[in-house]
C-alpha positions in Angstrom: 0.0 -0.1 0.0 2.3 2.8 -1.3 -0.1 5.6 0.0 -0.4 4.1 3.5 0.8 6.5 6.3 -0.9 5.2 9.5 -0.1 2.9 12.2 0.2 -0.9 12.2 -1.2 -2.7 15.2 -0.2 -6.2 16.0 -2.2 -7.9 18.6 0.1 -10.3 20.3 1.2 -11.4 23.8 4.3 -13.3 22.4 6.5 -11.2 20.1 8.5 -13.1 17.2 12.3 -12.7 17.8 12.6 -11.2 14.2 10.1 -8.5 14.9 11.9 -5.2 14.9 10.0 -2.9 17.6 13.1 -1.1 19.0 12.5 2.2 17.0 10.9 4.8 19.0 7.6 6.3 17.5 7.7 3.2 15.3 4.8 3.0 12.7 4.6 -0.7 14.0 2.9 -1.0 17.5 2.6 -4.3 19.4 -0.7 -4.4 21.5 -1.2 -6.8 24.2 -4.6 -8.3 24.7 -4.4 -6.8 28.2 -4.9 -3.5 26.7 -8.1 -4.3 25.1 -9.8 -7.1 27.0 -10.9 -7.2 30.5 -8.4 -9.1 32.6 -11.0 -11.4 33.9 -11.4 -13.0 30.5 -7.6 -13.4 30.0 -5.7 -15.4 28.8 -7.8 -15.8 25.8 -7.1 -18.1 22.6 -10.4 -17.0 20.9 -9.9 -15.0 17.9 -13.5 -14.1 17.9 -13.2 -12.6 21.3 -10.1 -10.6 20.3 -11.8 -9.4 17.1 -14.7 -8.3 19.2 -12.2 -5.9 21.2 -10.2 -4.3 18.4 -12.2 -1.0 18.4 -10.6 -0.6 21.8 -7.0 -0.4 20.5 -5.5 2.9 22.0 -5.4 5.7 19.4 -7.2 3.6 16.7 -8.5 5.9 13.9 -12.1 5.8 12.7 -11.3 4.1 9.4 -9.3 0.9 9.8 -8.3 -2.3 8.2 -8.2 -5.8 10.0 -5.9 -8.4 8.8 -5.3 -11.9 10.0 -1.8 -13.2 10.4 -2.2 -15.4 7.3 -3.0 -12.7 4.9 -0.5 -11.5 2.1 -0.8 -8.7 -0.3 0.0 -10.2 -3.6 0.4 -6.9 -5.5 0.0 -3.3 -4.9 -3.3 -2.1 -3.6 -4.9 1.3 -3.1 -7.0 2.9 -0.6 -9.9 2.5 -3.0 -9.6 -1.3 -2.5 -10.8 -0.8 1.0 -12.5 2.6 1.3 -14.3 4.2 -1.7 -13.7 7.8 -1.9 -11.7 7.4 1.4 -14.8 6.8 3.5 -17.1 4.1 2.4 -16.0 0.7 3.5 -15.9 -1.9 0.7 -17.4 -5.2 1.8 -16.4 -8.1 0.0 -18.7 -11.1 -0.2 -17.9 -14.4 -2.0 -20.1 -16.7 -4.1 -21.4 -18.5 -1.1 -24.6 -17.7 0.8 -24.5 -18.1 4.6 -27.9 -19.7 4.4 -26.5 -22.4 2.1 -27.1 -25.7 3.9 -24.5 -27.5 1.5 -21.7 -25.6 3.1 -20.3 -27.5 6.0 -21.3 -26.3 9.3 -18.1 -25.4 11.0 -17.4 -23.0 13.8 -16.8 -20.0 11.3 -20.2 -20.7 9.4 -21.9 -21.1 12.8 -20.6 -17.8 14.0 -22.2 -16.0 10.8 -25.5 -17.9 11.3 -25.4 -16.7 15.0 -24.8 -13.1 13.7 -27.7 -13.5 11.2 -30.0 -14.5 14.0 -29.2 -11.5 16.0 -29.7 -9.2 13.0 -33.0 -10.8 12.2 -34.4 -10.2 15.7 -33.0 -6.8 16.3 -35.8 -4.2 16.5 -34.7 -1.2 14.6 -35.3 0.3 11.2 -33.6 -1.8 8.4 -32.2 -0.5 5.3 -35.0 -1.6 2.9 -32.7 -1.5 0.1 -30.8 -4.5 1.5 -31.7 -8.0 0.6 -31.2 -10.0 3.9 -31.4 -13.3 1.9 -28.3 -12.3 0.0 -26.0 -12.5 2.9 -22.7 -13.8 1.7 -19.6 -15.4 3.5 -16.8 -12.9 4.2 -13.8 -14.1 2.2 -10.6 -14.6 4.1 -9.3 -11.2 3.3 -8.8 -7.9 4.7 -11.9 -6.3 6.3 -12.2 -2.5 6.3 -14.2 -1.4 9.3 -15.3 1.8 11.2 -14.4 2.5 14.9 -17.7 4.2 15.6 -19.9 1.5 14.1 -18.0 -1.2 16.1 -18.6 0.9 19.5 -22.2 1.3 18.6 -22.5 -2.5 18.1 -20.6 -3.7 21.1 -21.2 -0.8 23.5 -24.7 0.3 22.8 -26.7 -2.5 20.9 -25.2 -5.7 21.9 -23.4 -5.1 25.0 -24.3 -8.5 26.6 -23.4 -10.4 23.5 -20.0 -8.6 23.6 -19.7 -9.5 27.3 -20.5 -13.3 26.6 -18.1 -13.5 23.5 -15.2 -11.9 25.5 -15.6 -14.5 28.3 -15.1 -17.4 25.7 -11.4 -18.3 26.2 -11.7 -20.6 23.0 -13.9 -20.5 20.0 -17.3 -21.4 20.8 -20.3 -22.5 18.5 -22.2 -19.8 20.4 -19.9 -17.0 19.0 -20.8 -14.4 16.6 -18.4 -13.5 13.7 -17.2 -9.9 14.6 -15.9 -8.8 11.2 -19.1 -10.0 9.5 -21.2 -8.7 12.2 -19.8 -5.0 11.7 -20.0 -5.4 8.0 -23.5 -6.7 7.9 -24.6 -4.0 10.5 -23.3 -1.3 8.3 -25.2 -2.4 5.2 -28.4 -3.3 7.1 -28.6 -0.8 10.1 -26.3 1.9 10.1 -26.9 5.0 8.2 -23.3 5.1 6.5 -22.2 4.6 3.0 -20.7 1.0 2.0 -19.6 -0.5 -1.3 -20.5 -4.1 -1.9 -18.2 -6.3 -4.1 -18.0 -9.9 -5.1 -15.2 -12.4 -4.9 -15.0 -16.1 -5.9 -14.2 -18.3 -3.1 -11.1 -20.7 -2.7 -8.5 -20.2 -5.2 -9.9 -20.0 -8.8 -7.3 -19.8 -11.6 -9.0 -16.7 -13.0 -9.2 -15.0 -9.6 -7.6 -11.8 -9.9 -8.5 -10.4 -6.5 -8.5 -13.3 -4.0 -7.0 -16.7 -3.3 -7.5 -18.8 -0.1 -5.5 -21.9 0.2 -5.2 -24.6 2.8 -1.9 -26.6 2.9 -2.6 -30.1 3.9 -0.2 -33.1 4.3 0.3 -33.5 0.5 3.7 -32.2 -0.6 2.7 -32.8 -4.3 -0.4 -30.5 -4.0 1.5 -28.0 -2.1 4.2 -27.7 -4.8 1.6 -27.7 -7.5 -0.2 -24.8 -5.8 3.0 -22.7 -5.6 4.0 -23.5 -9.0 0.7 -22.5 -10.5 0.8 -19.1 -8.5 4.4 -18.6 -10.1 3.0 -19.0 -13.5 0.2 -16.4 -13.2 0.6 -13.1 -15.0 -0.1 -11.3 -11.8 -0.5 -12.4 -8.1 -4.1 -12.1 -6.5 -4.6 -9.0 -4.6 -5.3 -10.7 -1.4 -3.7 -14.1 -0.9 -4.2 -16.2 2.3 -2.4 -19.3 2.9 -3.4 -21.6 6.0 -1.2 -24.4 7.3 -2.8 -27.3 8.4 -0.1 -29.9 8.1 0.4 -32.2 11.2 3.6 -32.0 13.0 4.1 -35.9 13.0 3.6 -35.9 9.1 6.9 -36.8 7.1 6.0 -34.0 4.5 5.6 -31.1 6.9 9.2 -30.0 6.7 9.3 -30.2 3.0 5.9 -28.4 2.6 7.2 -25.6 4.9 10.4 -25.4 3.0 8.5 -25.0 -0.3 6.4 -22.2 1.4 9.4 -20.4 2.5 11.1 -20.5 -0.9 7.7 -19.0 -2.5 7.7 -16.3 0.3 11.7 -15.6 -0.4 10.8 -15.2 -4.1 7.8 -12.9 -3.5 9.7 -10.8 -0.9 13.4 -11.1 -1.6 14.2 -8.0 0.8 13.3 -7.9 4.4 11.1 -5.2 5.5 12.0 -2.4 7.8 10.0 -4.4 10.5 12.3 -7.3 10.4 15.4 -7.4 12.5 16.4 -10.3 10.4 15.0 -12.1 7.5 12.0 -14.3 8.7 11.7 -16.3 5.5 15.2 -17.9 6.0 
């Protein structure tokens, strides 16, 4: 993001030894969960609980982007990819409806269904231009959000839901999906401008904007995936790679080495936030 001039906040209680946070007034700031979540709910290992408290990051601006730690920007992006005219969040939905019963009911889908239930039973003026039956999965990509809307949802409208979710130290089938919640609330309830855009799910060969891939124990499939990415004329804008290899699998080290080689090719020079090259 060449035009980005803001701060980067990393929510972590364990800091990688290659992360350079020594510079005073650094653009990068590491935030402990103790700074945003009530101590009685800590320690927490629940990403849903952490996401529901991001709006409490000290000095967070009104317009912010939420990234998971497995996101990669595959090519240069601009503010218009996230905030139209610099103020309207761009809400990406993929080609799957959250109501689709053919999609496996995992903890992420259940969190979106729980969110739908709350929105359906929320007594307020709804944006009549929004089709509730067209609620889409959020792709595993960056989420543009607004601090004031998050505060309205968690402090004013759904405070009890927020307290309950914050208390879950591990992901729970009763959780809501925070990024999806704020995104749908902006579209359906809040009087704010949003831009809706569609992406294809998974990692289609013609997907210019998005690719989400899960690495399993197959070295052949992992190598094929990285080779196909290398052969593309351009990388997807948003690239997400999950590692679900098993520690006791004989292919894990080979798959990790293939991943490191790919990252080294994409990012041959270490960033200013690395004290040493973390792809080595």
